[in-house]
C-alpha positions as a Python dict, from the first residue, in 0.01 Angstrom:
ca = {
    (1, 'M'): (0, 0, 0),
    (2, 'S'): (-60, -195, -318),
    (3, 'T'): (-91, 13, -631),
    (4, 'G'): (-131, -275, -868),
    (5, 'T'): (220, -231, -1013),
    (6, 'N'): (397, -523, -847),
    (7, 'H'): (478, -821, -1066),
    (8, 'G'): (432, -1182, -964),
    (9, 'T'): (164, -1364, -767),
    (10, 'P'): (-7, -1246, -447),
    (11, 'A'): (199, -1509, -265),
    (12, 'D'): (517, -1348, -403),
    (13, 'A'): (401, -1007, -279),
    (14, 'D'): (316, -1145, 65),
    (15, 'A'): (655, -1311, 89),
    (16, 'R'): (827, -985, -6),
    (17, 'V'): (634, -794, 262),
    (18, 'D'): (721, -1059, 523),
    (19, 'T'): (1088, -1035, 426),
    (20, 'L'): (1084, -657, 460),
    (21, 'L'): (906, -668, 795),
    (22, 'N'): (1159, -914, 932),
    (23, 'A'): (1439, -684, 818),
    (24, 'L'): (1288, -367, 966),
    (25, 'T'): (1374, -263, 1317),
    (26, 'L'): (1093, -159, 1551),
    (27, 'D'): (1207, 203, 1518),
    (28, 'E'): (1186, 180, 1138),
    (29, 'Q'): (843, 18, 1147),
    (30, 'V'): (712, 295, 1371),
    (31, 'A'): (868, 560, 1145),
    (32, 'L'): (665, 422, 853),
    (33, 'L'): (341, 494, 1039),
    (34, 'A'): (359, 876, 1010),
    (35, 'G'): (424, 1105, 717),
    (36, 'A'): (766, 1253, 649),
    (37, 'D'): (607, 1577, 526),
    (38, 'H'): (276, 1704, 397),
    (39, 'W'): (259, 1466, 100),
    (40, 'R'): (511, 1185, 152),
    (41, 'T'): (568, 887, 376),
    (42, 'V'): (904, 802, 531),
    (43, 'P'): (1143, 607, 304),
    (44, 'I'): (1370, 333, 439),
    (45, 'A'): (1663, 365, 200),
    (46, 'R'): (1868, 70, 329),
    (47, 'L'): (1587, -172, 235),
    (48, 'G'): (1482, 1, -84),
    (49, 'I'): (1145, 114, 56),
    (50, 'P'): (1060, 439, -124),
    (51, 'A'): (850, 725, 3),
    (52, 'M'): (488, 705, -111),
    (53, 'K'): (363, 1037, -244),
    (54, 'V'): (-5, 1132, -228),
    (55, 'T'): (-189, 1423, -380),
    (56, 'D'): (-518, 1602, -321),
    (57, 'G'): (-792, 1570, -431),
    (58, 'P'): (-1126, 1491, -592),
    (59, 'A'): (-1130, 1795, -826),
    (60, 'G'): (-774, 1757, -952),
    (61, 'A'): (-422, 1656, -855),
    (62, 'R'): (-315, 1974, -681),
    (63, 'G'): (-70, 1873, -409),
    (64, 'G'): (286, 1755, -375),
    (65, 'G'): (464, 2070, -478),
    (66, 'P'): (426, 2447, -475),
    (67, 'L'): (60, 2542, -503),
    (68, 'I'): (173, 2850, -696),
    (69, 'G'): (436, 2814, -964),
    (70, 'G'): (453, 2434, -952),
    (71, 'K'): (377, 2181, -1224),
    (72, 'R'): (42, 2255, -1382),
    (73, 'T'): (-233, 1996, -1387),
    (74, 'A'): (-595, 2015, -1499),
    (75, 'A'): (-888, 2122, -1283),
    (76, 'F'): (-1187, 1889, -1293),
    (77, 'P'): (-1555, 1949, -1214),
    (78, 'V'): (-1629, 1922, -842),
    (79, 'G'): (-1812, 1624, -699),
    (80, 'I'): (-2152, 1791, -677),
    (81, 'A'): (-2136, 1867, -1051),
    (82, 'L'): (-2026, 1515, -1141),
    (83, 'G'): (-2295, 1371, -914),
    (84, 'A'): (-2561, 1566, -1104),
    (85, 'S'): (-2469, 1369, -1416),
    (86, 'W'): (-2570, 1029, -1271),
    (87, 'N'): (-2319, 898, -1525),
    (88, 'T'): (-2097, 615, -1401),
    (89, 'E'): (-1903, 587, -1728),
    (90, 'L'): (-1821, 957, -1705),
    (91, 'L'): (-1691, 906, -1350),
    (92, 'R'): (-1480, 613, -1465),
    (93, 'E'): (-1326, 829, -1736),
    (94, 'V'): (-1263, 1106, -1480),
    (95, 'G'): (-1080, 849, -1267),
    (96, 'R'): (-862, 746, -1563),
    (97, 'L'): (-774, 1106, -1641),
    (98, 'L'): (-705, 1191, -1277),
    (99, 'A'): (-462, 899, -1264),
    (100, 'R'): (-268, 1065, -1544),
    (101, 'E'): (-268, 1394, -1354),
    (102, 'A'): (-153, 1225, -1032),
    (103, 'K'): (134, 1056, -1214),
    (104, 'A'): (237, 1394, -1357),
    (105, 'K'): (278, 1506, -995),
    (106, 'G'): (480, 1194, -917),
    (107, 'A'): (204, 1060, -692),
    (108, 'T'): (81, 703, -655),
    (109, 'A'): (-228, 779, -445),
    (110, 'L'): (-505, 1035, -489),
    (111, 'L'): (-698, 1164, -189),
    (112, 'G'): (-1048, 1099, -319),
    (113, 'P'): (-1329, 1034, -384),
    (114, 'T'): (-1532, 1204, -112),
    (115, 'V'): (-1853, 1011, -46),
    (116, 'N'): (-1996, 1189, 259),
    (117, 'L'): (-2361, 1281, 206),
    (118, 'F'): (-2542, 1613, 172),
    (119, 'R'): (-2724, 1624, 506),
    (120, 'S'): (-2708, 1998, 566),
    (121, 'S'): (-2691, 2287, 322),
    (122, 'L'): (-2449, 2454, 567),
    (123, 'N'): (-2179, 2189, 525),
    (124, 'G'): (-1885, 2375, 376),
    (125, 'R'): (-1754, 2072, 187),
    (126, 'N'): (-2074, 1956, 18),
    (127, 'F'): (-1919, 2055, -314),
    (128, 'E'): (-1668, 1768, -286),
    (129, 'S'): (-1934, 1499, -250),
    (130, 'Y'): (-2166, 1349, -508),
    (131, 'A'): (-2515, 1334, -366),
    (132, 'E'): (-2756, 1311, -75),
    (133, 'D'): (-2846, 958, -189),
    (134, 'P'): (-2608, 692, -55),
    (135, 'H'): (-2657, 445, -340),
    (136, 'L'): (-2592, 709, -606),
    (137, 'A'): (-2287, 839, -420),
    (138, 'G'): (-2155, 486, -380),
    (139, 'Q'): (-2201, 379, -740),
    (140, 'L'): (-2037, 695, -872),
    (141, 'A'): (-1747, 638, -632),
    (142, 'V'): (-1711, 277, -751),
    (143, 'A'): (-1677, 396, -1112),
    (144, 'Y'): (-1426, 667, -1014),
    (145, 'I'): (-1219, 417, -814),
    (146, 'R'): (-1213, 163, -1097),
    (147, 'G'): (-1100, 423, -1349),
    (148, 'L'): (-828, 553, -1120),
    (149, 'Q'): (-692, 220, -999),
    (150, 'E'): (-691, 47, -1336),
    (151, 'Q'): (-423, 303, -1421),
    (152, 'G'): (-218, 206, -1115),
    (153, 'V'): (-306, 501, -887),
    (154, 'A'): (-468, 428, -550),
    (155, 'A'): (-801, 580, -454),
    (156, 'T'): (-841, 704, -94),
    (157, 'V'): (-1211, 709, -9),
    (158, 'K'): (-1296, 974, 249),
    (159, 'H'): (-1394, 1080, 514),
    (160, 'F'): (-1473, 765, 713),
    (161, 'A'): (-1728, 817, 866),
    (162, 'G'): (-2015, 1042, 977),
    (163, 'N'): (-1826, 1354, 862),
    (164, 'E'): (-2121, 1538, 713),
    (165, 'S'): (-2048, 1872, 879),
    (166, 'E'): (-1753, 2111, 891),
    (167, 'Y'): (-1883, 2274, 1211),
    (168, 'Q'): (-1642, 2185, 1493),
    (169, 'R'): (-1526, 1894, 1279),
    (170, 'G'): (-1227, 1824, 1503),
    (171, 'T'): (-1436, 1776, 1816),
    (172, 'I'): (-1794, 1702, 1711),
    (173, 'N'): (-1949, 1364, 1797),
    (174, 'S'): (-2165, 1193, 1533),
    (175, 'D'): (-2413, 991, 1736),
    (176, 'I'): (-2605, 803, 1466),
    (177, 'P'): (-2850, 514, 1521),
    (178, 'E'): (-2719, 192, 1368),
    (179, 'R'): (-2984, 156, 1099),
    (180, 'A'): (-2934, 513, 974),
    (181, 'L'): (-2558, 471, 1001),
    (182, 'R'): (-2554, 158, 787),
    (183, 'E'): (-2824, 252, 536),
    (184, 'L'): (-2709, 611, 480),
    (185, 'Y'): (-2369, 717, 603),
    (186, 'L'): (-2175, 391, 567),
    (187, 'L'): (-2331, 258, 247),
    (188, 'P'): (-2117, 461, 2),
    (189, 'F'): (-1802, 342, 182),
    (190, 'E'): (-1922, -17, 181),
    (191, 'L'): (-1983, -2, -194),
    (192, 'A'): (-1641, 158, -245),
    (193, 'V'): (-1479, -129, -55),
    (194, 'R'): (-1685, -427, -169),
    (195, 'E'): (-1743, -328, -533),
    (196, 'G'): (-1478, -66, -603),
    (197, 'R'): (-1200, -249, -415),
    (198, 'S'): (-1048, 80, -305),
    (199, 'W'): (-684, 47, -204),
    (200, 'A'): (-705, 310, 71),
    (201, 'I'): (-948, 474, 313),
    (202, 'M'): (-913, 805, 497),
    (203, 'S'): (-1049, 830, 851),
    (204, 'A'): (-1242, 1142, 950),
    (205, 'Y'): (-1182, 1419, 1205),
    (206, 'N'): (-1497, 1367, 1407),
    (207, 'R'): (-1593, 1126, 1679),
    (208, 'L'): (-1833, 842, 1601),
    (209, 'H'): (-2034, 727, 1903),
    (210, 'G'): (-1792, 907, 2131),
    (211, 'T'): (-1463, 774, 1987),
    (212, 'Y'): (-1252, 958, 1732),
    (213, 'C'): (-1273, 789, 1393),
    (214, 'S'): (-894, 756, 1374),
    (215, 'E'): (-900, 559, 1701),
    (216, 'N'): (-1226, 369, 1655),
    (217, 'T'): (-1163, -6, 1667),
    (218, 'W'): (-1520, -92, 1572),
    (219, 'L'): (-1506, 132, 1265),
    (220, 'L'): (-1154, 57, 1140),
    (221, 'T'): (-1121, -310, 1231),
    (222, 'S'): (-1450, -481, 1321),
    (223, 'L'): (-1656, -321, 1044),
    (224, 'L'): (-1406, -222, 775),
    (225, 'R'): (-1167, -515, 782),
    (226, 'E'): (-1350, -804, 944),
    (227, 'E'): (-1703, -746, 811),
    (228, 'W'): (-1634, -579, 476),
    (229, 'G'): (-1305, -755, 401),
    (230, 'F'): (-1098, -443, 338),
    (231, 'D'): (-728, -528, 308),
    (232, 'G'): (-583, -190, 211),
    (233, 'L'): (-434, 111, 388),
    (234, 'V'): (-612, 334, 639),
    (235, 'M'): (-465, 684, 670),
    (236, 'S'): (-578, 972, 885),
    (237, 'D'): (-714, 1297, 756),
    (238, 'W'): (-454, 1570, 782),
    (239, 'G'): (-403, 1652, 1149),
    (240, 'A'): (-694, 1431, 1255),
    (241, 'T'): (-493, 1202, 1486),
    (242, 'N'): (-541, 1274, 1854),
    (243, 'D'): (-377, 968, 2011),
    (244, 'R'): (-141, 788, 1777),
    (245, 'I'): (-94, 489, 2004),
    (246, 'A'): (-471, 437, 2027),
    (247, 'G'): (-487, 481, 1649),
    (248, 'V'): (-234, 205, 1581),
    (249, 'R'): (-417, -20, 1825),
    (250, 'A'): (-747, 47, 1643),
    (251, 'G'): (-604, -20, 1296),
    (252, 'M'): (-517, 330, 1171),
    (253, 'D'): (-205, 257, 967),
    (254, 'L'): (-69, 594, 862),
    (255, 'E'): (-87, 930, 1038),
    (256, 'M'): (-73, 1225, 799),
    (257, 'P'): (89, 1463, 751),
    (258, 'G'): (312, 1375, 1048),
    (259, 'S'): (296, 1334, 1419),
    (260, 'R'): (83, 1577, 1618),
    (261, 'G'): (1, 1317, 1882),
    (262, 'A'): (259, 1077, 2024),
    (263, 'Y'): (600, 1088, 1856),
    (264, 'D'): (784, 784, 1727),
    (265, 'D'): (987, 729, 2043),
    (266, 'E'): (667, 732, 2250),
    (267, 'V'): (515, 461, 2027),
    (268, 'V'): (830, 252, 2062),
    (269, 'A'): (822, 304, 2438),
    (270, 'A'): (455, 194, 2448),
    (271, 'V'): (553, -132, 2278),
    (272, 'E'): (842, -184, 2518),
    (273, 'R'): (613, -123, 2818),
    (274, 'G'): (355, -366, 2684),
    (275, 'D'): (91, -91, 2638),
    (276, 'L'): (87, -149, 2262),
    (277, 'A'): (128, -489, 2097),
    (278, 'E'): (420, -514, 1857),
    (279, 'A'): (190, -720, 1633),
    (280, 'D'): (-31, -410, 1589),
    (281, 'V'): (272, -210, 1471),
    (282, 'N'): (370, -498, 1239),
    (283, 'R'): (24, -506, 1079),
    (284, 'C'): (16, -131, 1019),
    (285, 'A'): (371, -123, 882),
    (286, 'A'): (292, -413, 650),
    (287, 'R'): (1, -226, 497),
    (288, 'V'): (220, 81, 436),
    (289, 'V'): (488, -116, 250),
    (290, 'E'): (256, -352, 55),
}
């Protein structure tokens, strides 16, 4: 995943990724597609590929170490409070400061912003989000992303998509008419991708139109990559992967925090049987190491 710290031209970076992919075995490529622990990806020491460390979340860089007794970092106002400001410059400054906090934790990616909408007062995670208005939520997210990423820390926009309820979030199906889906629930993500140029996206727990978001080819490939032009990393929410092989096929690059679906050897076996294209593994691994 690019964090804006590589030197040289985009062509140089592409050539480096191609060189690494050619040097990686299939087993190593598959290993890159699931976390090593709660906060880190798998390193490939022999090729100099380091572990990527991520940290939660929108209200401060809290993860990546002991939650009690670890390195202290600042708490920030929650999303609903920041959203009430309607102040994009404030959100950009919050992004800059959160980048500093993430770096203090040794992290290169922050798991935020959250841009799901307030559609029910009973949603237990409304506090993380900015607004019930998709344009406001999107523009605030764009400012946050720009502030964060101009300091070299990746934003991870979440939870993609239709995750506006905590009730049965791991099984619920969001069946949303296309116009409402595009004009409300997807708009903040589209703005985050097209205007904010977010380097990462987090897929949601729920189903969308009957298919889990982490395995939804229309959502992760047809819409996100082909229509919106997203070229970054897609990671799962923590424990949100149900079928890792289907996820790789759909364009879900990184399962976090580790494998609770198919294990690495099962993914390798699926490639060897012809049930999963090796090119799909290559694409996902490339986006992890970029």
